[in-house]
C-alpha positions in Angstrom: 86.0 134.8 85.5 85.3 132.0 87.1 83.5 130.6 89.9 83.8 131.5 93.1 85.1 128.6 95.4 87.0 128.2 99.0 89.8 127.3 100.8 90.4 126.8 104.2 90.1 128.5 107.2 87.3 130.4 107.4 85.4 131.3 111.2 83.0 133.0 112.8 83.5 136.9 114.2 83.7 138.2 117.9 81.5 140.3 119.3 82.4 144.2 121.0 82.3 142.6 124.4 84.9 139.3 123.1 86.8 142.4 121.3 87.3 144.2 124.7 88.1 141.4 126.9 90.6 140.0 124.6 92.1 143.4 123.9 92.5 143.9 128.0 94.1 140.5 128.3 96.7 141.5 125.9 97.4 144.7 127.1 97.7 143.4 130.8 100.4 141.2 129.0 102.5 143.6 127.8 102.4 145.8 130.6 104.0 142.7 132.5 106.2 142.4 130.0 107.5 145.6 129.3 105.9 147.6 132.6 104.0 144.2 112.7 100.4 133.6 77.3 100.8 135.0 75.0 98.3 138.0 74.3 97.0 136.3 71.3 94.3 138.7 69.3 92.2 137.8 71.3 91.4 135.5 74.2 88.4 133.2 73.6 88.7 130.8 76.4 89.1 131.8 79.9 91.3 129.6 80.9 93.9 129.9 77.7 95.9 131.9 79.9 96.2 128.3 82.1 97.5 126.3 78.8 98.8 129.1 77.3 101.4 128.5 80.3 101.9 125.1 79.8 103.6 126.2 76.6 101.0 124.1 74.2 98.4 127.1 73.1 86.8 134.3 109.9 86.7 134.6 111.0 86.9 135.5 111.7 88.3 136.6 114.0 88.8 138.4 110.5 86.0 140.6 111.2 86.8 141.3 114.6 87.3 144.9 114.3 86.8 148.6 115.6 84.2 150.4 113.3 84.3 153.9 113.1 82.8 157.0 111.4 83.7 158.3 108.3 84.8 161.5 110.2 86.7 159.4 112.6 88.2 157.9 109.3 89.5 161.4 108.1 91.0 162.3 111.4 93.0 159.3 112.1 96.6 159.9 112.7 99.6 157.5 111.9 99.5 156.2 115.7 95.6 155.7 115.7 96.4 153.6 112.5 99.0 151.6 113.8 96.6 150.7 116.8 94.0 149.4 114.4 92.8 145.8 115.6 93.9 143.4 113.1 93.0 139.2 113.0 94.5 137.6 110.1 97.9 136.9 111.4 96.8 135.6 114.9 92.8 134.6 114.1 92.3 136.8 117.0 92.1 140.3 117.4 95.6 142.4 118.0 96.9 145.9 117.5 98.7 146.6 113.9 101.8 147.6 115.4 102.1 144.3 117.8 101.0 142.0 114.8 104.2 139.6 114.1 104.0 139.5 110.0 104.4 141.5 107.1 100.7 142.8 107.4 99.0 146.3 105.4 95.9 147.3 106.7 94.2 149.9 103.8 91.0 151.5 105.3 87.9 152.3 103.9 89.2 156.0 104.0 92.2 155.4 102.0 89.9 153.5 99.5 88.1 156.3 98.9 90.7 158.7 99.1 92.2 156.8 96.1 88.9 156.4 94.0 88.9 153.2 93.5 85.8 151.8 91.3 86.6 148.2 92.1 88.2 145.7 94.9 91.0 144.9 93.3 91.8 148.5 91.9 92.2 149.2 96.0 94.6 146.2 96.5 97.0 148.9 94.6 97.3 150.4 97.8 99.2 147.5 99.1 102.9 147.5 98.6 103.6 144.2 99.7 101.2 143.1 96.3 102.2 142.6 92.9 98.9 144.0 91.1 99.0 143.6 87.1 95.9 144.9 84.9 95.2 143.2 81.5 92.6 145.0 79.1 89.0 146.0 81.3 88.1 142.7 83.3 92.0 140.6 83.4 93.9 141.0 86.3 97.2 139.5 88.1 97.7 139.3 91.8 99.8 138.1 94.0 102.3 138.3 96.9 106.4 137.8 96.6 105.7 136.0 93.2 104.1 133.5 91.2 102.4 136.4 90.1 99.7 135.1 86.7 96.0 135.9 85.6 95.6 132.5 87.2 97.6 133.1 90.0 97.3 130.2 92.8 98.9 130.7 96.1 97.2 133.8 97.6 94.2 133.2 99.3 91.5 135.6 99.5 88.4 136.2 102.1 85.5 138.1 101.8 84.3 138.5 105.8 85.4 135.3 106.1 84.3 133.4 103.1 87.1 132.2 100.7 86.5 132.9 97.1 89.2 131.0 95.8 87.6 128.2 93.0 89.4 124.5 93.4 89.5 124.3 89.5 92.7 126.3 89.0 93.3 127.2 92.8 92.7 130.9 92.4 90.7 134.0 92.0 89.0 135.6 89.4 88.6 139.0 90.6 85.7 140.7 88.1 83.1 138.7 90.7 84.2 140.1 93.3 82.0 143.2 93.0 81.1 144.7 96.5 80.2 148.3 97.1 83.4 150.0 98.5 81.6 152.4 100.5 81.3 148.9 103.0 84.3 147.8 103.0 86.0 148.1 106.6 88.9 147.7 105.9 91.6 144.9 104.1 94.1 143.1 105.5 96.8 142.2 103.4 99.4 139.6 104.7 102.2 138.5 103.0 104.1 135.1 103.7 102.6 132.0 104.3 99.3 131.3 106.6 98.6 127.6 106.3 98.7 127.7 109.9 95.5 129.2 110.3 93.9 129.8 107.5 95.0 126.2 105.3 95.9 124.9 101.8 96.3 127.8 99.6 97.5 130.4 102.4 100.8 130.2 100.6 102.5 133.8 99.5 99.7 135.7 101.5 96.6 136.2 102.3 94.0 139.1 101.7 90.9 139.6 103.7 88.4 141.8 103.2 86.2 143.0 106.0 82.9 145.0 105.8 81.2 147.4 107.8 78.2 145.7 110.4 74.8 146.5 108.9 74.9 148.4 112.1 77.7 151.4 110.8 75.1 151.4 107.4 71.9 152.8 108.4 70.1 155.4 105.9 70.3 155.5 102.0 73.8 155.4 100.0 72.9 156.2 96.6 76.8 156.6 94.2 77.1 156.7 90.8 80.3 157.1 87.9 80.9 158.1 84.6 83.4 158.2 82.3 84.9 157.1 78.8 85.4 153.8 79.8 83.4 153.3 82.4 79.7 153.7 80.8 77.7 153.0 83.6 78.9 152.3 87.5 75.9 152.9 90.0 75.5 151.6 93.4 72.5 152.0 95.9 72.4 150.6 99.5 70.2 151.6 102.4 69.9 150.1 105.4 68.5 150.5 109.4 67.2 148.9 112.6 64.8 146.8 112.8 64.2 146.4 116.7 67.1 147.3 119.4 70.1 145.8 118.3 69.0 144.1 115.4 70.8 146.4 112.2 70.5 145.7 108.3 70.7 146.9 105.0 70.6 145.9 101.4 71.9 147.0 98.3 72.2 146.5 94.6 75.0 147.5 92.2 75.3 147.3 88.6 78.3 148.0 86.0 79.2 148.3 82.5 82.4 148.6 81.4 84.3 149.7 77.7 86.1 147.2 75.7 90.0 148.2 76.3 92.5 148.7 73.0 95.8 146.2 71.8 98.9 147.4 71.0 97.9 147.5 67.2 95.0 149.8 68.0 92.2 147.6 67.2 89.4 147.0 69.8 90.1 143.9 72.4 86.8 142.9 72.5 86.7 143.0 76.7 83.9 144.5 77.6 81.5 143.6 80.2 78.8 144.3 82.5 77.7 143.3 85.8 75.0 143.2 88.7 75.4 142.2 92.2 72.6 142.4 95.1 72.6 141.5 98.4 71.3 142.1 102.3 73.6 141.8 105.4 71.8 141.6 108.9 73.6 141.9 112.3 71.9 141.0 116.0 73.5 141.6 119.5 71.7 139.4 121.8 72.5 137.5 124.8 73.6 134.6 123.1 76.4 136.5 121.1 76.7 138.4 118.1 74.5 136.9 115.1 75.2 137.4 111.3 73.5 136.5 108.3 74.5 138.0 104.9 73.8 136.7 101.1 74.5 138.4 97.7 73.9 137.3 94.0 75.8 138.4 91.1 75.6 137.6 87.4 78.7 139.0 84.9 78.4 139.1 81.7 81.6 139.4 79.3 82.0 139.8 75.6 84.1 137.9 73.4 82.9 138.6 69.8 85.2 136.4 67.9 84.1 133.2 69.8 80.2 134.7 68.6 79.5 134.7 72.4 80.1 135.5 75.7 81.6 134.3 79.4 79.2 134.3 82.1 79.7 134.2 85.5 76.7 133.7 88.2 76.7 132.5 91.9 75.5 133.1 95.1 76.1 132.4 98.7 74.4 132.4 102.5 76.4 133.0 105.6 75.8 132.4 108.8 77.9 133.4 112.0 78.0 133.1 115.8 80.4 134.2 118.0 79.9 134.7 121.7 82.7 135.5 125.4 83.5 132.7 126.9 85.2 135.3 129.9 88.3 135.7 130.9 89.4 136.6 127.4 88.0 133.9 125.6 85.6 133.3 122.6 83.7 131.2 121.1 82.8 131.0 117.3 80.9 129.4 114.9 80.0 130.0 111.3 78.3 128.2 108.1 78.2 129.3 104.4 76.8 127.7 101.1 78.1 128.6 98.0 76.9 128.1 94.0 78.6 129.5 91.3 78.4 128.6 87.8 80.8 129.2 84.8 79.7 129.0 81.2 82.6 129.5 78.5 82.5 130.1 74.8 85.0 127.3 73.7 86.4 127.5 69.7 86.3 124.6 67.5 89.4 122.7 66.9 91.0 123.3 63.2 93.8 122.4 61.4 95.0 124.9 58.2 91.4 126.4 58.8 89.9 123.3 58.5 87.2 122.4 61.8 88.2 119.7 62.9 85.7 120.1 66.2 82.6 121.8 66.5 82.5 124.6 69.2 80.9 124.2 72.0 80.8 126.0 75.8 82.3 124.9 78.9 80.3 124.8 81.9 81.3 124.3 85.4 78.7 124.1 88.5 80.2 124.8 92.4 78.4 124.2 95.5 80.3 124.6 98.3 79.6 124.1 102.2 81.7 125.2 104.2 81.8 124.9 108.7 84.1 125.9 110.7 84.3 126.7 114.6 87.3 128.5 116.6 87.8 128.4 120.4 90.8 130.9 121.9 91.2 131.1 125.9 93.8 131.7 128.6 95.0 128.6 130.3 97.6 130.3 132.0 98.4 134.3 132.5 101.2 133.7 130.0 99.6 131.2 127.6 96.4 132.4 124.9 95.2 129.0 122.7 93.4 129.0 119.8 92.3 125.9 117.9 89.5 125.4 115.9 87.7 122.2 113.4 87.2 122.5 109.6 84.8 121.1 106.9 84.1 121.6 103.7 82.3 119.3 101.1 82.3 120.7 97.3 80.3 119.2 94.7 81.9 120.0 91.6 79.4 119.2 88.3 81.6 119.9 84.5 79.6 120.1 81.2 82.7 119.6 78.9 83.4 121.0 75.6 84.3 118.9 72.5 88.0 120.5 72.5 88.2 120.8 76.7 87.2 118.3 79.2 87.8 117.9 83.0 86.9 114.3 83.8 85.0 113.1 85.6 82.6 116.0 84.8 81.4 115.0 88.6 83.4 115.2 91.7 82.3 115.3 95.2 85.6 116.6 97.4 85.7 116.6 101.4 88.4 118.5 103.3 88.6 118.1 107.2 90.7 120.2 109.3 92.4 120.9 113.1 94.4 123.7 114.0 95.8 124.8 117.2 98.0 127.3 118.2 99.6 128.7 121.9 100.7 132.6 122.4 103.5 131.8 125.0 105.6 135.0 127.0 108.6 134.0 127.9 109.7 136.9 129.6 108.8 140.7 130.0 110.0 141.4 126.2 109.8 137.6 124.7 106.8 135.7 123.1 106.6 132.5 121.1 104.0 131.4 119.4 103.7 127.7 118.0 100.9 126.6 115.6 100.1 123.5 113.1 97.4 122.6 110.9 95.9 119.2 109.8 94.1 119.0 106.9 92.8 115.7 105.3 91.6 116.2 101.5 91.0 113.7 99.0 93.3 114.5 96.4 96.4 114.2 99.1 95.3 112.8 102.1 97.0 114.5 104.8 98.7 118.0 104.9 100.4 119.2 108.1 101.2 123.4 108.1 103.5 124.4 110.9 104.7 127.9 111.8 107.0 129.1 115.1 107.3 133.0 115.2 109.2 134.7 118.2 108.7 138.3 118.7 110.5 141.0 121.0 109.4 144.1 122.0 111.9 145.9 124.0 110.3 147.8 127.1 108.4 150.9 127.0 109.8 150.6 123.3 107.3 151.9 119.9 109.3 149.5 118.0 109.0 145.4 117.3 111.4 143.0 116.2 109.7 139.4 114.7 111.0 136.2 112.8 109.0 133.2 111.8 109.7 130.4 110.1 106.7 128.1 108.3 105.8 125.4 106.0 102.3 126.0 103.5 101.4 124.0 101.0 98.8 124.5 97.7 96.7 121.6 97.5 96.3 120.5 93.2 93.4 121.8 91.5 90.7 120.1 89.2 93.0 121.4 86.2 95.8 119.7 87.6 94.8 116.8 87.9 92.2 116.1 85.7 92.4 118.6 82.3 92.0 117.1 79.0 92.6 119.8 76.2 92.7 118.1 72.6 94.5 118.6 69.7 94.2 118.1 66.3 96.1 115.1 65.2 99.5 114.9 65.6 99.4 117.8 68.2 100.3 117.8 71.4 97.5 116.7 74.0 97.5 118.3 77.7 96.1 116.4 80.3 96.3 116.3 84.1 98.4 114.4 86.0 96.1 111.7 88.5 99.7 111.7 90.6 99.7 115.2 91.0 101.4 116.6 94.3 101.1 119.4 96.5 103.3 122.2 95.8 105.4 123.0 98.9 106.9 125.9 100.3 109.5 126.4 103.5 109.6 130.2 104.6 112.1 131.9 106.7 110.9 135.7 107.8 112.6 139.0 109.4 111.0 141.8 110.2 111.0 145.4 112.5 107.9 147.9 112.5 108.2 150.9 114.4 106.2 153.6 115.1 107.8 157.0 115.3 107.3 159.8 117.5 103.2 159.2 116.8 103.4 161.0 113.0 105.4 158.2 111.9 105.5 154.7 111.1 107.6 152.1 108.9 107.6 147.9 108.1 110.6 146.0 106.9 110.4 142.3 105.9 112.9 140.5 104.9 112.0 136.8 103.4 114.1 133.6 102.1 111.3 130.9 100.5 112.4 127.2 99.6 109.9 125.5 97.1 109.4 122.0 96.0 107.1 119.9 93.8 106.1 123.4 91.1 104.0 122.3 88.9 106.0 121.9 85.4 104.3 120.7 82.0 106.0 117.2 80.9 106.6 115.1 78.1 105.0 111.5 79.5 107.8 108.9 79.7 105.6 106.2 77.1 105.5 108.0 73.7 106.7 111.3 72.6 103.3 113.2 73.2 101.3 113.8 74.9 102.4 116.4 77.7 101.5 115.8 81.0 101.7 118.2 84.2 104.3 117.0 86.8 105.9 118.3 89.8 109.3 118.9 88.2 110.2 122.1 89.7 112.3 123.4 92.4 113.9 126.6 93.8 114.1 129.5 95.7 112.8 133.0 96.1 114.0 135.8 98.4 113.6 139.7 98.8 112.1 142.3 101.1 109.1 144.9 101.3 109.2 148.3 103.2 106.7 150.9 103.8 106.0 154.1 105.8 103.5 156.5 106.5 103.8 160.1 107.8 101.7 162.6 108.9 103.6 165.5 107.6 100.6 167.8 109.3 97.1 167.9 110.0 95.2 167.1 106.7 98.3 166.0 104.6 99.6 162.3 104.7 102.7 160.9 102.7 103.0 156.9 102.5 105.8 155.0 100.5 106.3 151.4 100.0 109.4 149.5 98.1 109.4 145.6 97.3 112.5 143.4 96.0 112.2 139.9 94.3 114.6 137.5 93.2 113.4 134.2 92.0 115.6 131.1 91.0 114.3 128.0 89.9 115.4 125.0 88.2 114.2 121.5 86.8 114.9 118.3 88.5 117.9 116.6 86.8 117.2 114.4 84.4 113.8 115.6 84.0 112.3 117.7 81.4 109.5 121.0 81.5 109.0 122.2 78.2 109.0 125.8 79.7 112.3 125.7 81.3 110.5 126.7 85.3 109.6 129.5 83.3 106.1 129.7 83.4 105.1 130.0 86.8 106.8 133.5 87.2 105.8 136.6 85.8 107.2 139.1 88.5 108.9 142.8 88.7 112.0 142.5 90.5 111.6 145.9 92.0 108.9 148.2 92.5 107.6 151.0 94.3 104.8 153.4 95.5 104.8 157.1 96.8 101.6 158.5 97.5 99.8 161.7 99.6 96.8 162.6 100.5 96.1 166.4 101.2 93.1 168.0 102.6 92.2 172.0 101.3 90.0 174.5 102.5 86.2 174.5 101.6 86.2 170.9 101.5 88.3 170.1 98.9 90.5 167.0 99.1 93.6 166.0 96.7 95.3 162.5 96.5 97.6 161.4 94.0 99.7 158.0 94.1 103.0 157.8 91.7 104.3 154.2 90.8 106.4 152.5 89.4 107.1 148.7 88.4 110.3 147.4 87.3 109.9 145.4 83.7 108.4 141.8 83.6 108.8 138.6 81.9 106.0 136.5 80.8 106.1 133.3 78.9 104.0 131.4 76.3 105.7 127.8 76.5 109.4 128.1 75.4 109.2 131.8 74.4 109.8 134.5 76.9 108.8 138.0 76.0 108.9 141.0 78.3 106.4 143.8 79.4 108.9 147.2 80.1 109.3 148.6 83.1 106.7 151.9 83.5 106.0 154.4 85.7 102.3 155.5 86.2 100.3 158.7 88.4 96.6 157.7 89.8 94.8 161.2 90.8 92.1 162.4 92.3 90.7 165.4 93.5 87.6 165.9 95.7 84.7 168.1 97.1 82.4 167.6 99.8 79.8 170.1 98.7 77.3 169.7 101.1 77.1 167.8 104.3 75.3 164.4 102.0 76.9 165.3 98.8 80.4 164.5 97.8 81.9 164.8 94.1 85.2 164.2 92.9 87.0 163.7 89.7 89.2 161.1 89.1 92.5 160.4 86.8 93.7 156.9 86.1 97.6 156.1 84.5 97.9 160.2 83.9 101.1 159.4 82.5 100.9 157.7 79.6 97.7 157.5 76.9 98.3 154.0 77.3 100.6 151.0 78.1 101.0 147.4 78.9 101.1 145.5 82.9 100.7 142.0 81.7 100.9 139.7 78.4 103.0 138.3 75.7 104.5 140.8 73.5 102.7 141.4 70.2 100.0 143.5 68.1 97.3 141.5 70.6 98.5 142.4 73.5 95.7 144.2 75.5 96.9 147.5 77.3 95.7 149.7 80.0 94.8 152.9 78.7 94.1 156.9 80.6 90.8 157.1 82.0 89.1 160.0 83.7 85.8 159.6 85.1 83.4 161.5 87.7 81.6 160.3 90.9 78.5 161.4 92.8 78.1 159.8 96.8 74.8 161.0 98.6 74.1 159.9 101.8 70.8 160.5 103.3 
């Protein structure tokens, strides 16, 4: 795991009155219109996937949502789900059925019925994501390609706070240890979101929205145990301090067993995590106020390095939102976040002879983020949303003898401004134009515009949309400031101080429909044009060393489909399918030692089929079948494959009493073990079949 850092685009939460006003304005408007690395024996260094990939080794309005009780969620029909509000597409509430983007919503009820034990495990429910597990703790998650354990083109937010790290522009999923019963929903948008959310929202946005403290009164206790899951326990308690002022506190501890390798040897990747926090929500005349904070401490064993990887961090976030009348709203959010990543680095050796001592690579990051947003209606046919952002990051690194980031101390600032206008062109057409301007210390000014056209025929439950957008990934510290020492006569890898932003221009076309109130479908087609993608080249001055460059370009295209059917009350079926084609090339006259292969490790196709069935006497049955096409993984100039696989997850639950739920959960039931990621070889870490029991007590 690595630190929790941040990318642009968080902001405040809307109040219930604001949501009602915005919803009324939208309903009126629509009514006028009318009447969607080689996996070696052991990974000693958590940054190794990136080094292997080189070939050398809110607002958000994000939280503005309806709140539902568990009983209400259980009774939701497909039509109710399509009426859920989402905020990740336009940074303000709108019905899922009306969102002009490839967006999927994973509800808290779906997470509960799936029996997920971690946040990243719940993301398998999103058909528009590629999710691959490597052992007990390694995950690769992306949208529309470019998937690796250090994937850097997906922006992930939790309650409007970005959890990306500027060290490598990605997410360490093991650190996201939330109590899943507190998750209201997860919005997954595939496609660029840079216009609203800023740099690094290149291929998609994942926005996790947790429940208000007003919805979590009383006691919640959960416990789970199985052969791989030694301990999984959580405790939460909430209440009301005074009328309109609600609070909750929680704690969680997980102890996970190690996985196995292809040669049946232990992988040595067992880990444990402690996580605690609080949240307070208050409604007052001045608006809705939220204050929340968390602390976590992860310890990952690494027996071959005779040490462990430690990741710990804390944050404090405050958010104020208020209505300005006539469907307008103001929101202000600020947070401070601290993360420490401490990893063992083995010594350099040549022929078994140590050339340097072992050491530790430690990175301390402190981030301060401020976000302001304003939405208003200057005219009955226009809704304007604009905002300002500022972020300061102080990064302190203690380098190891064999691995350094220089300069070790770096202060970075990011300034941003965005504006978007949603215009009603007639009774069936809506045009949304917007752009985001960002200034980063590395690359200066970045411009990320977009245009979306939405067509909704009169009195029709169907909607067509099209979009063209530009997004960028700003350089990480490793892209520019990495220095990896090697034995004499062997390559030296270092970052490139002239490394530029990676760029994307995306073209999308989509259709969403609700069919008879019991079925819904969503289809998205996309074509992505990339430029200045990271490559690894030889410096022109000498044969060695190697360095990063921007010499790869190319295109990807494909489709995403999802559908839901309510067969009858208490029985639903869902399905999903994705197709992805990738064509990356090296610029003429340039050299990439990986031949443009190391940025992609994606299945060409994948399919999902799931069902949820309510049985008599409070019994529930859930199953999810997934098929993933083979994927190509790379270690420099070498190429290997992970075979395609078919797997089944299942859950049987029983509501023993109104306060007690019991469940038996099975993962990867079709095979004793299988690989989902990693270079072929005896040391590739595999995912095992597992079965565990779970208890939930509410009082």
